[in-house]
Phi, psi and omega in degrees: 000083186273134180290138174267100187266142175244119180294343180276350184259112182298337180295321178294321180297317179293317179302315180294321178297316180295315180300316179297319180295319178300315182292326178291319185279330185230055187297330183270353186256336193262124177271318183206151173230131185215154173263138173227175181087200185305321182295324179292327179289325176072016182236017174274187188281354178068016184284351177083007183267352176268153184287162173261117176266121180239134174249129172246114177263126183250159180293328183228145176299140178086354179272170178077194180288168175277146172302140185200160173228126179213160171261125182239118181052039178082000181250126178284126181243124176251110186258114175261131179234128183210147171297138186301316182294320178297320181292323176296319178297320178298322182288346180247025178240129179268113180235176179297337180268007184306315183300337181260354182252332191298328182300330180290336179272331188264320186246102177224160173232124187282133165261334178203118180201065186294337183260359182074033181291325182296314173301325177296318177303311180298312185293321179291324177296313181295324177295323178294321178296321180295330181272344188296137176274150179307325182297330180294318179289325178294318178298316178295321179297323180295318178296318177296323180296318179300319178296317179295318180296318180295319179295320179296319179297319178295319180298320178299314180297317180297321178295321178296330179270009179062026173270070191297315182298314179295321180299320180294320178297315182289326175299324176299322177296319179295319177301313183295318178297318179296323176296322179295320176302314179300320179297321179289322176301319187258002183057045180248131176251159187237158180289323184195174181302321179298318178297322181297312183287329177294311187288340177262003178075017184258000186302320182250016184292135178271185185302315182294318181293320178295319177299320179294320178296315179297324177296315178297322179293322177298321178295321178294319178296319177296320179295334179275005169118354181206115181291161181284336177264145181202189181262176175299320178297320177301318181296314183288334178277354179082000000 
């Protein structure tokens, strides 16, 4: 999985510098270094205004550099560091955040991958999706829905108290959670939060529209076998 580098894109130059520095400083710890996000897709505008997402997979948890975010030569770099086995386990777990995480497992560009770990990461994630039962995605969608419903309720209260700026921020949380629910319903993953709300039509949704979407999603969850409202026994039984 060879990275398609553009010498005209300062993000690639920074990514390579960081990758080289990681390998020099931690040669015995690093299994793979990869780019993810817009740069890995290679189809954004190349303007250099999006961040560089870098993954460093280590042989052991806690080894290698620390996870960090810094701006380097005007380029924002988000460095994720994880033990390879832990990251593989994460890639084979269906959670409420799956629609916003899966792209990191599927679309990467290698800066260093001598053992072919990145294709293994992708293949194990896709194999897990093929084995996943519908109930797993429904359970994850329900958890995302609860977050969206709670955020929407907070946004409504803040708007009633004329805390407009805070209400808009919390409404954004509700939009993203509702978009995540849609992704789980359809087994669709997104590149980032902005992509999620755009592709689900929620980017410009107002308070009433988000509430209507959440109501429809609650009906869908009930149709899938378990309503969002329940009893104390339902809560304790999980």
